[in-house]
C-alpha positions as CSV (number, residue, x, y, z in Angstrom):
1,M,-12.3,17.1,-5.3
2,I,-14.2,18.6,-1.9
3,K,-17.4,18.1,-3.7
4,I,-17.1,14.3,-3.6
5,L,-17.3,14.3,0.7
6,Q,-20.4,15.6,0.3
7,N,-21.3,12.1,-0.2
8,R,-22.1,11.0,3.0
9,T,-21.0,7.3,2.1
10,F,-17.8,8.3,0.4
11,L,-16.8,10.7,3.3
12,F,-17.5,8.1,6.2
13,F,-15.1,5.9,4.0
14,F,-12.9,8.1,3.8
15,L,-12.6,8.9,7.5
16,G,-12.8,5.3,8.5
17,N,-9.7,4.5,6.0
18,I,-7.4,7.4,7.4
19,I,-7.9,5.8,11.1
20,S,-7.6,2.4,9.8
21,L,-4.5,3.2,8.1
22,I,-3.0,5.4,11.1
23,G,-3.2,1.7,12.7
24,F,-1.3,0.2,10.1
25,G,1.1,2.6,10.3
26,F,1.5,1.8,14.3
27,N,1.7,-2.2,13.5
28,M,4.3,-1.6,10.5
29,I,6.8,0.4,12.9
30,A,6.0,-1.8,16.3
31,V,6.7,-5.0,14.2
32,S,9.5,-3.9,12.4
33,W,11.4,-2.6,15.4
34,L,10.2,-5.6,17.0
35,V,12.2,-7.8,14.7
36,L,15.5,-5.7,14.6
37,E,15.5,-5.2,18.6
38,K,15.1,-8.7,19.3
39,T,17.7,-10.4,16.0
40,G,19.7,-7.4,14.6
41,S,18.7,-8.9,11.1
42,E,17.3,-7.4,8.4
43,F,17.1,-10.5,6.4
44,T,14.7,-11.6,9.5
45,L,12.7,-8.7,9.2
46,G,12.5,-9.6,5.5
47,K,11.0,-13.3,6.2
48,V,8.3,-11.3,8.4
49,I,7.4,-8.9,5.5
50,A,6.9,-12.3,3.7
51,I,5.1,-14.5,5.9
52,S,2.4,-10.9,5.8
53,T,2.3,-11.1,2.5
54,L,2.5,-14.7,1.4
55,P,-1.3,-15.6,3.2
56,G,-2.3,-12.8,0.6
57,L,-1.4,-15.0,-1.9
58,V,-3.7,-18.2,-1.0
59,I,-6.8,-15.8,-0.3
60,S,-6.8,-13.7,-3.2
61,I,-7.9,-16.9,-5.1
62,F,-11.2,-16.1,-3.1
63,T,-10.7,-12.3,-2.6
64,G,-12.0,-11.2,-6.1
65,Y,-15.2,-13.4,-6.0
66,I,-16.0,-12.2,-2.4
67,I,-15.5,-8.5,-3.0
68,D,-17.2,-8.8,-6.2
69,K,-20.5,-11.1,-4.6
70,F,-20.9,-9.8,-1.3
71,N,-22.1,-6.2,0.5
72,R,-18.5,-4.0,0.4
73,K,-19.4,-2.0,3.3
74,F,-20.3,-4.6,5.9
75,L,-17.1,-6.5,4.4
76,L,-14.9,-3.7,5.6
77,V,-16.7,-3.3,8.8
78,Y,-16.2,-6.9,9.4
79,L,-12.2,-7.2,8.5
80,D,-11.8,-4.0,10.6
81,I,-13.3,-6.0,13.4
82,I,-11.8,-9.2,12.7
83,R,-8.1,-7.3,12.3
84,A,-8.8,-5.5,15.9
85,F,-9.4,-8.9,17.8
86,I,-6.5,-10.6,16.3
87,I,-4.1,-7.9,17.7
88,I,-5.9,-7.7,21.1
89,I,-5.4,-11.7,21.3
90,F,-1.8,-11.2,20.6
91,L,-0.9,-8.6,23.4
92,I,-3.6,-10.7,25.8
93,Y,-1.2,-13.8,25.5
94,L,1.5,-11.9,26.0
95,N,0.7,-11.0,29.5
96,F,1.1,-14.9,30.0
97,Y,4.0,-15.1,28.2
98,Q,7.8,-13.8,27.8
99,F,8.0,-12.2,24.2
100,N,9.4,-14.3,21.6
101,I,10.3,-13.6,18.1
102,K,7.9,-16.9,16.8
103,Y,5.1,-15.4,18.2
104,L,5.1,-12.4,15.3
105,Y,4.6,-15.0,12.9
106,P,1.2,-16.1,13.5
107,L,0.1,-12.1,13.9
108,V,1.5,-11.0,10.8
109,F,0.3,-14.2,8.7
110,F,-3.5,-13.1,9.7
111,M,-3.0,-9.8,9.3
112,G,-1.8,-10.0,5.9
113,I,-4.6,-12.0,4.7
114,F,-6.8,-9.5,6.3
115,N,-5.3,-6.4,5.3
116,S,-5.0,-8.2,2.1
117,I,-9.0,-8.3,1.4
118,F,-9.5,-5.1,3.1
119,W,-7.3,-3.1,0.4
120,S,-8.8,-4.8,-2.5
121,T,-12.1,-3.8,-1.2
122,A,-11.5,-0.6,-0.4
123,Q,-10.9,0.2,-4.0
124,A,-13.3,-1.4,-5.6
125,F,-16.2,0.2,-2.8
126,A,-14.7,3.5,-3.5
127,Q,-15.1,2.9,-7.5
128,E,-18.9,2.0,-6.6
129,V,-19.9,4.9,-4.6
130,V,-18.7,7.7,-6.9
131,S,-19.5,8.8,-10.7
132,K,-17.3,7.8,-13.2
133,K,-16.6,11.3,-13.7
134,D,-15.0,11.6,-10.4
135,Y,-12.7,8.7,-10.5
136,F,-9.6,10.9,-10.5
137,N,-10.4,13.1,-7.9
138,A,-12.2,10.1,-5.8
139,N,-8.6,8.5,-6.4
140,K,-6.8,11.6,-5.2
141,L,-8.6,11.7,-2.1
142,L,-8.5,7.8,-1.2
143,S,-4.7,8.6,-2.0
144,A,-4.8,11.2,0.8
145,S,-6.2,8.9,3.4
146,Y,-3.3,6.9,2.9
147,Q,-0.8,9.2,3.2
148,I,-2.4,11.0,5.6
149,G,-2.4,7.7,7.6
150,S,1.3,7.0,6.7
151,I,2.3,10.6,8.3
152,L,0.3,10.0,11.8
153,G,1.0,6.4,11.9
154,A,4.5,6.4,10.7
155,G,5.4,9.7,12.9
156,I,3.3,9.3,16.5
157,G,4.0,5.7,16.2
158,G,7.6,6.0,15.9
159,I,7.3,8.7,19.2
160,V,5.4,5.9,21.3
161,V,7.7,3.1,20.5
162,H,10.8,5.4,21.3
163,I,8.9,6.7,24.4
164,F,7.5,3.6,25.9
165,N,7.0,0.2,23.7
166,P,6.3,-1.4,20.4
167,F,3.2,-3.1,22.4
168,N,1.5,-0.3,23.5
169,A,1.6,0.8,19.3
170,L,-0.1,-2.5,19.0
171,W,-2.8,-1.2,21.5
172,I,-3.3,2.1,19.5
173,N,-3.4,0.4,16.3
174,S,-6.2,-2.3,17.8
175,F,-8.3,0.5,18.5
176,T,-7.7,2.1,15.2
177,Y,-9.4,-0.2,13.3
178,I,-12.4,-0.5,15.9
179,V,-12.6,3.5,15.5
180,S,-12.5,2.8,11.3
181,A,-15.3,0.1,11.7
182,I,-17.5,2.0,13.6
183,L,-17.4,5.2,11.1
184,I,-17.9,2.7,7.6
185,F,-20.6,1.1,9.7
186,I,-22.8,4.5,9.8
187,A,-21.9,5.4,6.0
188,P,-25.1,5.2,4.2
189,Y,-25.6,2.7,1.8
190,I,-27.4,0.5,-0.1
191,H,-26.4,-3.0,-1.7
192,Q,-26.8,-3.7,-5.0
193,K,-26.3,-7.7,-6.0
194,K,-24.2,-8.2,-8.6
195,E,-25.6,-9.8,-11.5
196,N,-23.9,-12.7,-13.7
197,L,-21.8,-13.7,-10.9
198,D,-20.8,-17.5,-11.6
199,N,-21.5,-19.3,-8.8
200,N,-17.8,-21.2,-9.5
201,F,-15.4,-19.3,-7.6
202,L,-12.8,-20.7,-9.8
203,K,-14.4,-20.1,-12.9
204,S,-15.2,-16.8,-12.1
205,N,-11.9,-15.2,-10.9
206,F,-11.2,-16.7,-14.3
207,K,-13.1,-14.1,-15.8
208,G,-10.7,-11.5,-14.2
209,I,-7.4,-13.1,-16.0
210,E,-9.5,-13.2,-19.3
211,Y,-10.6,-9.6,-18.8
212,L,-6.8,-8.2,-18.5
213,F,-5.5,-9.9,-21.3
214,N,-7.9,-9.1,-23.9
215,K,-6.4,-5.3,-22.7
216,K,-2.7,-6.0,-23.7
217,K,-1.7,-2.3,-23.7
218,L,-3.5,-1.8,-20.2
219,L,-2.3,-5.2,-18.5
220,T,1.7,-3.7,-19.9
221,L,0.7,-0.8,-17.7
222,L,-0.6,-2.3,-14.7
223,T,2.4,-5.4,-14.3
224,T,5.8,-3.2,-15.2
225,T,3.8,0.4,-13.0
226,I,3.3,-1.8,-10.4
227,M,6.9,-2.3,-9.7
228,S,6.7,1.1,-7.7
229,D,4.2,-0.3,-5.5
230,V,6.4,-3.6,-4.9
231,A,9.3,-1.0,-4.1
232,I,7.5,0.7,-1.0
233,W,5.7,-2.5,0.2
234,G,8.6,-5.0,-0.2
235,A,12.0,-3.5,-0.6
236,L,11.6,-0.1,1.4
237,S,9.8,-1.8,4.2
238,V,13.7,-3.5,4.8
239,L,15.4,-0.3,3.7
240,T,14.1,2.3,5.1
241,L,14.5,1.0,8.9
242,S,18.3,0.0,8.2
243,I,19.0,3.7,6.0
244,S,18.2,5.4,9.4
245,I,19.5,2.3,11.4
246,Q,23.0,1.7,9.3
247,V,23.4,5.2,7.6
248,Y,22.4,7.6,10.1
249,D,22.2,5.8,13.8
250,K,19.0,7.4,14.1
251,G,16.7,4.2,15.1
252,T,12.7,4.3,15.1
253,W,12.7,7.8,15.2
254,G,15.1,8.4,12.2
255,Y,12.3,5.4,10.5
256,G,9.1,7.7,11.7
257,L,11.0,10.7,10.2
258,L,11.9,9.4,6.6
259,D,8.2,7.6,6.5
260,G,6.5,10.7,7.6
261,F,8.0,12.7,5.2
262,Y,7.2,10.2,2.5
263,G,3.8,10.7,3.3
264,V,4.0,14.4,3.3
265,G,5.1,14.4,-0.2
266,A,2.6,12.2,-1.3
267,L,-0.4,14.1,0.2
268,F,1.3,17.3,-2.0
269,S,1.0,14.8,-4.9
270,V,-2.9,15.0,-4.3
271,I,-2.8,18.6,-5.2
272,L,0.2,18.7,-7.7
273,V,-1.0,15.7,-9.9
274,G,-4.2,17.4,-10.4
275,F,-2.5,20.4,-11.3
276,C,0.1,18.8,-14.0
277,T,-2.3,16.7,-15.6
278,K,-3.7,20.0,-17.0
279,Y,-0.6,20.7,-18.8
280,L,1.0,17.7,-19.5
281,S,0.2,14.0,-20.8
282,R,-0.7,10.8,-18.4
283,R,2.2,9.2,-19.9
284,I,4.7,12.2,-19.9
285,L,3.9,12.5,-16.3
286,L,4.2,8.8,-15.3
287,K,7.8,8.9,-17.0
288,I,9.1,12.0,-15.1
289,C,7.2,10.3,-11.8
290,Y,9.5,7.4,-12.5
291,L,12.5,8.8,-13.3
292,F,12.3,11.3,-10.1
293,S,11.8,8.4,-7.6
294,F,14.8,6.4,-8.9
295,I,16.7,9.5,-8.4
296,A,15.0,10.5,-5.2
297,L,15.9,7.3,-3.5
298,F,19.5,6.5,-5.0
299,L,20.7,10.0,-3.3
300,S,18.6,9.2,0.0
301,A,21.0,7.1,1.3
302,K,24.1,9.4,0.5
303,M,23.6,12.4,2.8
304,A,25.3,13.9,5.4
305,S,22.3,14.0,7.5
306,I,19.2,12.6,7.9
307,F,17.1,15.8,7.5
308,I,18.7,15.9,4.0
309,A,17.4,12.6,3.3
310,S,14.4,12.8,4.6
311,I,13.7,15.8,1.8
312,F,14.9,12.9,-1.1
313,F,12.1,10.9,0.9
314,L,9.2,13.5,0.5
315,I,10.3,13.9,-3.2
316,L,10.3,10.6,-3.6
317,G,6.6,10.3,-2.2
318,L,5.5,13.1,-4.0
319,C,6.5,11.2,-7.7
320,N,5.7,8.0,-6.4
321,N,2.4,8.5,-5.2
322,S,1.6,11.2,-8.2
323,A,2.4,7.9,-10.7
324,R,-0.2,6.2,-8.5
325,I,-3.1,7.9,-8.4
326,I,-2.7,8.4,-12.4
327,V,-2.2,4.4,-12.8
328,R,-5.1,3.8,-10.4
329,T,-7.4,6.4,-12.0
330,I,-6.4,4.2,-15.5
331,L,-7.5,1.5,-13.9
332,M,-11.4,2.5,-13.1
333,E,-11.7,4.1,-15.9
334,N,-11.1,0.8,-17.8
335,V,-12.2,-2.0,-15.9
336,K,-16.3,-2.1,-15.2
337,N,-16.7,-2.4,-11.6
338,N,-18.9,-5.4,-11.8
339,I,-15.2,-7.4,-12.5
340,M,-13.0,-5.0,-10.8
341,G,-12.9,-7.2,-7.7
342,R,-11.3,-10.1,-9.8
343,V,-9.3,-8.1,-11.9
344,Q,-7.7,-7.1,-8.6
345,T,-7.1,-11.0,-7.6
346,F,-5.2,-11.6,-10.1
347,L,-3.1,-7.8,-9.9
348,G,-2.8,-9.1,-5.9
349,I,-1.3,-12.3,-6.5
350,Y,1.1,-11.4,-8.9
351,T,2.0,-8.2,-6.7
352,R,2.4,-9.7,-3.3
353,L,4.9,-12.4,-5.7
354,L,7.0,-9.6,-6.2
355,V,6.7,-8.4,-2.8
356,V,8.0,-11.5,-0.9
357,F,10.8,-11.7,-3.3
358,S,12.0,-8.0,-3.0
359,S,11.7,-8.2,0.7
360,L,13.6,-11.3,1.2
361,F,16.2,-10.0,-1.4
362,C,16.4,-6.8,-0.3
363,G,17.0,-7.9,3.3
364,Y,19.3,-10.5,1.9
365,L,21.7,-8.2,0.1
366,I,21.9,-5.7,3.4
367,E,22.9,-8.7,5.5
368,K,24.9,-10.2,3.3
369,Y,26.6,-7.5,1.4
370,N,26.0,-3.9,2.1
371,I,23.0,-1.4,2.0
372,E,24.1,0.2,-0.9
373,I,23.6,-2.6,-3.3
374,S,20.3,-2.7,-1.8
375,V,19.7,0.8,-2.8
376,I,20.6,-0.3,-5.9
377,F,18.4,-3.5,-6.1
378,T,15.2,-1.1,-5.0
379,C,15.7,2.0,-7.5
380,F,15.6,-0.8,-10.4
381,H,12.1,-1.0,-9.5
382,Y,11.5,2.5,-10.7
383,F,13.4,1.5,-13.8
384,I,11.0,-1.1,-14.4
385,A,7.9,0.9,-14.1
386,F,9.7,3.7,-16.1
387,S,10.1,0.7,-19.3
388,G,7.1,-0.1,-19.0
389,V,5.4,3.3,-19.6
390,W,8.1,4.1,-22.3
391,L,7.2,0.5,-24.0
392,I,3.6,1.7,-24.3
393,S,4.7,5.5,-25.4
394,Y,6.4,3.8,-28.1
395,Q,4.2,1.6,-29.6
396,T,1.1,4.1,-30.4
397,K,0.5,8.1,-29.3
398,K,-2.5,7.2,-28.1
399,S,-2.9,4.0,-25.4
400,F,-6.1,3.9,-24.0
401,S,-7.0,6.3,-21.4
402,F,-3.7,8.4,-21.8
403,K,-4.2,11.5,-22.8
């Protein structure tokens, strides 16, 4: 795994991605706290998350075509600069006008657009700059960058918001995007023009959908296991802060603790999943991961202390991210790089639709009923993921890249 970091292109991209994701962690906790501090409404927080996700649905129509056609390195650099610019404009505006919750809506809307393109581009770029035999290790390192960013972003971001204010956290967020842009810019990279890419982007995007529908077992796996990502980006974006506030009365620092321990678990998964795949098949590992994710999340809201709950979030991060690494590797192994962006377009649209529903419905359940029902709803995401793996395992013992 360390050998891949000798690839200077991947190394600078890896470091830039970590810095960028630290900033994203600051952004998430700052925005979440602003919403709950000003409104006290989990449903409003769900709406803000939905607004940040919805633009990704529209832009996803173009995203795959853009990723497969243009220079991915410079695309990542431009996206970092644009995201920094959006946050800086927002903060400068607040120097002249008193903060109102409605000002957050355009911020999260535009950030949602460019976050959507950045993450899809990062996945395709990682696949492009490493050899096929290194896909598994590249996914582990890419996942590690997400988790290091999550740990530092949520942990330090929670402290900054608690001691200072959310706006300081957003200034730091904008700075991280600038640093990320510089690191990715200096990565050595020669762009190779993609061949046979139709100039009609709609027709070109349908090739990605057609490609997946011709691989029905892969399609089944991706559309069910992606529910674990929907849980993290959707329901848990609302639920984690609510658990900290309503169950344990710990506010932002409690959110930072839970999210940070999730990140620690996810970081350890990078080592654990490599060890486990030597002794267990992928399909068995996926079943174990989704089952334990279900149990850990369910128990996390029933503990006597937030510190005990954070251990269950660590287990959740360990299991959820182990599964994510395996599924991402299967995706890379079974989808050609010259069509990866368009395949991710379909998956991105599908995921964002579910994230919008997941975040809104979770916020609604917390506000109108109670947090226990919203926990069960979020656990159900992992039940669907488990069921998808079980269905494929039941159909055949040897399923595409399962070993």
